[in-house]
FIDONU-728861 format. One record per residue: residue number from 1; residue in one letter; x, y, z of N, C-alpha, C in turn. Coordinates in steps of 0.02 Angstrom, whole numbers, plus 50000, padded with zeros to 5 digits. Example, Ala and Ser with C-alpha at 12.3 -4.5 7.8 and 13.67 -1.06 7.14 Angstrom:
BEGIN
{lose 1; 'a'; {50660; 49716; 50390}; {50615; 49775; 50390}; {50660; 49835; 50390}},
{lose 2; 's'; {50642; 49888; 50354}; {50684; 49947; 50357}; {50645; 50002; 50394}},
end
This chain:
BEGIN
{lose 1; 'm'; {49039; 49913; 50264}; {49094; 49939; 50303}; {49146; 49968; 50254}},
{lose 2; 'a'; {49159; 50031; 50259}; {49210; 50063; 50217}; {49258; 50102; 50261}},
{lose 3; 'f'; {49321; 50093; 50247}; {49373; 50132; 50281}; {49399; 50184; 50232}},
{lose 4; 'q'; {49409; 50244; 50256}; {49441; 50295; 50216}; {49517; 50290; 50226}},
{lose 5; 'i'; {49553; 50296; 50172}; {49626; 50293; 50175}; {49653; 50362; 50162}},
{lose 6; 'e'; {49693; 50385; 50208}; {49729; 50449; 50199}; {49793; 50444; 50240}},
{lose 7; 'y'; {49849; 50441; 50206}; {49912; 50431; 50241}; {49968; 50469; 50206}},
{lose 8; 's'; {50011; 50499; 50247}; {50071; 50534; 50221}; {50132; 50497; 50246}},
{lose 9; 'y'; {50170; 50469; 50200}; {50231; 50433; 50216}; {50290; 50480; 50207}},
{lose 10; 'r'; {50333; 50484; 50258}; {50392; 50527; 50254}; {50451; 50489; 50283}},
{lose 11; 'v'; {50508; 50494; 50249}; {50571; 50469; 50276}; {50626; 50516; 50253}},
{lose 12; 'i'; {50667; 50538; 50300}; {50723; 50581; 50284}; {50784; 50556; 50323}},
{lose 13; 'k'; {50832; 50528; 50287}; {50892; 50502; 50318}; {50955; 50531; 50285}},
{lose 14; 's'; {50945; 50579; 50242}; {51001; 50608; 50204}; {50983; 50680; 50187}},
{lose 15; 't'; {51015; 50706; 50136}; {50999; 50774; 50114}; {50934; 50777; 50076}},
{lose 16; 'w'; {50907; 50719; 50057}; {50841; 50716; 50025}; {50801; 50659; 50056}},
{lose 17; 'g'; {50737; 50663; 50049}; {50694; 50612; 50080}; {50644; 50585; 50030}},
{lose 18; 'i'; {50598; 50546; 50057}; {50543; 50519; 50017}; {50478; 50544; 50048}},
{lose 19; 'a'; {50435; 50572; 50007}; {50370; 50598; 50030}; {50316; 50572; 49983}},
{lose 20; 'i'; {50271; 50531; 50010}; {50217; 50501; 49970}; {50152; 50509; 50008}},
{lose 21; 'd'; {50101; 50537; 49976}; {50034; 50543; 50005}; {49987; 50495; 49969}},
{lose 22; 'i'; {49948; 50458; 50008}; {49902; 50408; 49981}; {49831; 50425; 50005}},
{lose 23; 'k'; {49784; 50423; 49959}; {49712; 50431; 49976}; {49673; 50377; 49940}},
{lose 24; 'g'; {49619; 50356; 49972}; {49576; 50306; 49942}; {49527; 50277; 49992}},
{lose 25; 's'; {49508; 50215; 49980}; {49461; 50182; 50025}; {49471; 50106; 50023}},
{lose 26; 'l'; {49448; 50074; 50075}; {49447; 50001; 50078}; {49374; 49982; 50092}},
{lose 27; 'd'; {49347; 49939; 50051}; {49276; 49922; 50057}; {49266; 49847; 50044}},
{lose 28; 'i'; {49214; 49820; 50073}; {49194; 49751; 50060}; {49134; 49754; 50014}},
{lose 29; 'v'; {49139; 49717; 49958}; {49086; 49719; 49908}; {49062; 49649; 49891}},
{lose 30; 's'; {49001; 49644; 49866}; {48975; 49581; 49842}; {49006; 49566; 49774}},
{lose 31; 'i'; {49032; 49506; 49765}; {49064; 49489; 49701}; {49013; 49482; 49644}},
{lose 32; 't'; {48949; 49477; 49662}; {48897; 49474; 49609}; {48880; 49543; 49582}},
{lose 33; 'n'; {48897; 49596; 49619}; {48880; 49664; 49598}; {48937; 49703; 49568}},
{lose 34; 'v'; {48999; 49680; 49577}; {49057; 49718; 49555}; {49100; 49675; 49508}},
{lose 35; 'p'; {49113; 49700; 49447}; {49156; 49662; 49401}; {49230; 49666; 49424}},
{lose 36; 'l'; {49254; 49613; 49455}; {49320; 49613; 49485}; {49377; 49617; 49434}},
{lose 37; 'e'; {49363; 49601; 49371}; {49416; 49602; 49320}; {49443; 49673; 49308}},
{lose 38; 'q'; {49408; 49723; 49332}; {49432; 49792; 49323}; {49485; 49811; 49375}},
{lose 39; 'f'; {49498; 49766; 49423}; {49546; 49779; 49477}; {49607; 49733; 49471}},
{lose 40; 'h'; {49661; 49753; 49504}; {49720; 49710; 49510}; {49705; 49658; 49564}},
{lose 41; 'h'; {49713; 49594; 49549}; {49704; 49542; 49599}; {49768; 49538; 49641}},
{lose 42; 'i'; {49761; 49545; 49706}; {49819; 49543; 49750}; {49831; 49472; 49776}},
{lose 43; 'q'; {49781; 49446; 49811}; {49786; 49379; 49840}; {49718; 49362; 49870}},
{lose 44; 'g'; {49697; 49300; 49863}; {49633; 49279; 49892}; {49576; 49324; 49869}},
{lose 45; 'c'; {49541; 49354; 49917}; {49484; 49396; 49902}; {49501; 49471; 49901}},
{lose 46; 'i'; {49566; 49487; 49898}; {49587; 49558; 49899}; {49604; 49581; 49829}},
{lose 47; 'f'; {49574; 49638; 49811}; {49585; 49669; 49746}; {49603; 49743; 49757}},
{lose 48; 'c'; {49636; 49773; 49708}; {49657; 49842; 49716}; {49648; 49882; 49651}},
{lose 49; 'q'; {49625; 49942; 49660}; {49622; 49991; 49605}; {49680; 50038; 49614}},
{lose 50; 'i'; {49723; 50042; 49563}; {49783; 50083; 49567}; {49779; 50137; 49514}},
{lose 51; 'p'; {49795; 50199; 49532}; {49791; 50253; 49482}; {49832; 50238; 49419}},
{lose 52; 'e'; {49804; 50256; 49362}; {49836; 50241; 49298}; {49902; 50279; 49289}},
{lose 53; 'm'; {49913; 50331; 49327}; {49975; 50370; 49320}; {50037; 50330; 49340}},
{lose 54; 'l'; {50027; 50276; 49378}; {50084; 50236; 49401}; {50105; 50186; 49347}},
{lose 55; 'n'; {50171; 50176; 49340}; {50195; 50127; 49292}; {50194; 50057; 49323}},
{lose 56; 'd'; {50212; 50007; 49284}; {50208; 49937; 49306}; {50251; 49924; 49368}},
{lose 57; 'r'; {50311; 49951; 49370}; {50354; 49940; 49428}; {50323; 49970; 49491}},
{lose 58; 'e'; {50295; 50030; 49485}; {50263; 50062; 49542}; {50202; 50022; 49565}},
{lose 59; 'c'; {50163; 49997; 49517}; {50105; 49955; 49534}; {50128; 49893; 49572}},
{lose 60; 'n'; {50183; 49864; 49550}; {50208; 49803; 49584}; {50228; 49817; 49656}},
{lose 61; 'y'; {50258; 49875; 49669}; {50276; 49892; 49738}; {50213; 49901; 49781}},
{lose 62; 'i'; {50161; 49931; 49754}; {50097; 49937; 49790}; {50070; 49867; 49805}},
{lose 63; 'k'; {50069; 49824; 49755}; {50042; 49756; 49764}; {50083; 49717; 49815}},
{lose 64; 'l'; {50149; 49723; 49813}; {50191; 49688; 49862}; {50175; 49710; 49933}},
{lose 65; 'g'; {50167; 49775; 49943}; {50150; 49800; 50009}; {50083; 49774; 50034}},
{lose 66; 'i'; {50033; 49774; 49991}; {49967; 49748; 50011}; {49972; 49674; 50025}},
{lose 67; 'k'; {50008; 49638; 49984}; {50016; 49565; 49993}; {50049; 49550; 50061}},
{lose 68; 'm'; {50098; 49591; 50080}; {50131; 49581; 50145}; {50082; 49592; 50203}},
{lose 69; 'm'; {50030; 49631; 50191}; {49980; 49646; 50243}; {49918; 49601; 50238}},
{lose 70; 'y'; {49921; 49550; 50196}; {49862; 49507; 50182}; {49829; 49482; 50246}},
{lose 71; 'k'; {49867; 49451; 50290}; {49837; 49422; 50350}; {49803; 49475; 50393}},
{lose 72; 'e'; {49834; 49533; 50401}; {49805; 49586; 50442}; {49741; 49612; 50411}},
{lose 73; 'i'; {49740; 49618; 50344}; {49679; 49642; 50310}; {49623; 49592; 50321}},
{lose 74; 'i'; {49636; 49528; 50310}; {49586; 49475; 50318}; {49562; 49472; 50391}},
{lose 75; 'd'; {49609; 49477; 50438}; {49591; 49473; 50509}; {49547; 49532; 50532}},
{lose 76; 'n'; {49552; 49588; 50498}; {49516; 49648; 50518}; {49453; 49663; 50477}},
{lose 77; 'c'; {49441; 49624; 50426}; {49382; 49634; 50383}; {49339; 49571; 50385}},
{lose 78; 'd'; {49277; 49579; 50401}; {49230; 49523; 50405}; {49204; 49509; 50334}},
{lose 79; 'v'; {49239; 49465; 50298}; {49223; 49453; 50228}; {49184; 49388; 50221}},
{lose 80; 'g'; {49126; 49393; 50189}; {49085; 49334; 50176}; {49108; 49294; 50116}},
{lose 81; 'k'; {49077; 49237; 50105}; {49096; 49191; 50051}; {49090; 49223; 49982}},
{lose 82; 'd'; {49040; 49264; 49972}; {49028; 49295; 49907}; {49048; 49369; 49907}},
{lose 83; 'e'; {49100; 49385; 49945}; {49122; 49455; 49950}; {49196; 49461; 49934}},
{lose 84; 'a'; {49216; 49521; 49918}; {49286; 49536; 49905}; {49304; 49602; 49939}},
{lose 85; 'i'; {49368; 49610; 49953}; {49393; 49673; 49981}; {49424; 49712; 49924}},
{lose 86; 'i'; {49400; 49774; 49916}; {49426; 49818; 49864}; {49464; 49875; 49899}},
{lose 87; 'i'; {49528; 49880; 49884}; {49568; 49937; 49906}; {49573; 49983; 49846}},
{lose 88; 'a'; {49538; 50039; 49849}; {49536; 50086; 49793}; {49581; 50145; 49809}},
{lose 89; 'l'; {49639; 50147; 49777}; {49685; 50202; 49786}; {49668; 50255; 49735}},
{lose 90; 't'; {49638; 50309; 49758}; {49613; 50360; 49711}; {49664; 50415; 49697}},
{lose 91; 'n'; {49712; 50424; 49742}; {49761; 50477; 49732}; {49826; 50458; 49766}},
{lose 92; 'i'; {49879; 50455; 49728}; {49947; 50446; 49755}; {49987; 50506; 49731}},
{lose 93; 'r'; {50010; 50545; 49779}; {50043; 50608; 49762}; {50114; 50607; 49789}},
{lose 94; 'y'; {50161; 50631; 49748}; {50230; 50636; 49770}; {50265; 50690; 49729}},
{lose 95; 'n'; {50317; 50717; 49758}; {50359; 50765; 49722}; {50416; 50724; 49692}},
{lose 96; 'p'; {50426; 50727; 49626}; {50480; 50687; 49595}; {50548; 50698; 49627}},
{lose 97; 'c'; {50558; 50755; 49659}; {50622; 50768; 49692}; {50628; 50730; 49759}},
{lose 98; 'd'; {50571; 50711; 49788}; {50570; 50676; 49852}; {50534; 50609; 49843}},
{lose 99; 'y'; {50561; 50568; 49799}; {50525; 50507; 49781}; {50574; 50452; 49760}},
{lose 100; 'q'; {50557; 50392; 49780}; {50591; 50332; 49757}; {50537; 50279; 49754}},
{lose 101; 'e'; {50528; 50247; 49697}; {50470; 50203; 49687}; {50465; 50147; 49739}},
{lose 102; 'e'; {50521; 50124; 49765}; {50520; 50072; 49816}; {50483; 50095; 49879}},
{lose 103; 'g'; {50481; 50161; 49889}; {50446; 50189; 49946}; {50371; 50176; 49945}},
{lose 104; 'l'; {50343; 50161; 49886}; {50271; 50146; 49882}; {50253; 50085; 49923}},
{lose 105; 'q'; {50297; 50034; 49923}; {50285; 49974; 49962}; {50283; 49992; 50037}},
{lose 106; 'a'; {50332; 50029; 50060}; {50334; 50049; 50130}; {50274; 50093; 50147}},
{lose 107; 'a'; {50256; 50138; 50102}; {50201; 50184; 50115}; {50134; 50148; 50123}},
{lose 108; 'i'; {50120; 50099; 50080}; {50055; 50064; 50085}; {50055; 50018; 50147}},
{lose 109; 'i'; {50112; 49989; 50165}; {50115; 49949; 50226}; {50101; 49993; 50287}},
{lose 110; 'm'; {50135; 50049; 50291}; {50125; 50094; 50348}; {50053; 50120; 50351}},
{lose 111; 'c'; {50025; 50135; 50293}; {49956; 50158; 50288}; {49908; 50106; 50317}},
{lose 112; 'l'; {49915; 50044; 50296}; {49871; 49990; 50319}; {49882; 49975; 50392}},
{lose 113; 'q'; {49944; 49977; 50415}; {49958; 49965; 50486}; {49925; 50019; 50529}},
{lose 114; 'e'; {49927; 50081; 50506}; {49894; 50134; 50544}; {49818; 50125; 50543}},
{lose 115; 'm'; {49791; 50106; 50486}; {49719; 50096; 50480}; {49694; 50043; 50529}},
{lose 116; 'f'; {49731; 49988; 50534}; {49710; 49932; 50576}; {49741; 49935; 50646}},
{lose 117; 'r'; {49778; 49988; 50660}; {49813; 49995; 50725}; {49852; 49932; 50740}},
{lose 118; 'n'; {49896; 49915; 50694}; {49930; 49852; 50695}; {50002; 49863; 50672}},
{lose 119; 'n'; {50050; 49837; 50708}; {50120; 49844; 50688}; {50152; 49775; 50682}},
{lose 120; 't'; {50135; 49738; 50632}; {50163; 49671; 50623}; {50225; 49671; 50579}},
{lose 121; 'i'; {50238; 49727; 50546}; {50297; 49732; 50503}; {50336; 49795; 50524}},
{lose 122; 'k'; {50399; 49784; 50540}; {50443; 49841; 50555}; {50482; 49856; 50492}},
{lose 123; 'i'; {50486; 49920; 50474}; {50522; 49939; 50414}; {50585; 49977; 50435}},
{lose 124; 'n'; {50642; 49946; 50422}; {50706; 49978; 50435}; {50728; 50012; 50370}},
{lose 125; 't'; {50737; 50077; 50374}; {50756; 50116; 50314}; {50824; 50147; 50325}},
{lose 126; 't'; {50869; 50134; 50279}; {50936; 50164; 50281}; {50950; 50197; 50214}},
{lose 127; 'f'; {50999; 50242; 50214}; {51018; 50275; 50152}; {51086; 50250; 50131}},
{lose 128; 'd'; {51091; 50224; 50070}; {51153; 50200; 50042}; {51185; 50259; 50005}},
{lose 129; 'y'; {51236; 50289; 50037}; {51267; 50349; 50008}; {51304; 50334; 49943}},
{lose 130; 'e'; {51330; 50274; 49937}; {51365; 50255; 49875}; {51318; 50252; 49816}},
{lose 131; 'r'; {51261; 50221; 49825}; {51211; 50214; 49771}; {51163; 50273; 49769}},
{lose 132; 'k'; {51164; 50315; 49821}; {51118; 50372; 49827}; {51045; 50350; 49823}},
{lose 133; 'r'; {51030; 50297; 49862}; {50962; 50270; 49863}; {50946; 50246; 49934}},
{lose 134; 'y'; {50881; 50247; 49948}; {50858; 50219; 50011}; {50852; 50143; 50004}},
{lose 135; 'c'; {50867; 50108; 50058}; {50860; 50035; 50061}; {50808; 50019; 50114}},
{lose 136; 'f'; {50763; 49973; 50098}; {50709; 49955; 50143}; {50716; 49882; 50164}},
{lose 137; 'e'; {50713; 49870; 50229}; {50715; 49802; 50255}; {50649; 49792; 50294}},
{lose 138; 'y'; {50614; 49738; 50278}; {50549; 49723; 50309}; {50558; 49666; 50358}},
{lose 139; 'v'; {50543; 49679; 50421}; {50550; 49629; 50474}; {50481; 49612; 50501}},
{lose 140; 'l'; {50462; 49548; 50497}; {50398; 49526; 50525}; {50406; 49518; 50600}},
{lose 141; 'l'; {50360; 49549; 50636}; {50362; 49546; 50710}; {50318; 49492; 50737}},
end
């Protein structure tokens, strides 16, 4: 079972917005056939491949978003005892003028919610004019 990931995250609450495009796949693999040490361990049996172009902070936002969706991923994937879930993010595209690294967390959450047709996390996004940054609030429903 493999899911294709293709999602465009957009938020515009000011004179500038955040635009992030994500492509990749989610697959269940046998742990005897795939060397899991090449992936980022998220939680439990979930691992992620993140493009090398992202820095450590950006990787952490991706991992936080996936971790927040842990239950939904597990509930929607029939994973056996000797299997793992690999989320392979092959392409993350953004325009540096329309980007804030914290948006990666919101983007991956929205992407996974759309994939599983599930809305367990509401994301309230506001723009802080004083700091000139977007603020993200995650509400579990």
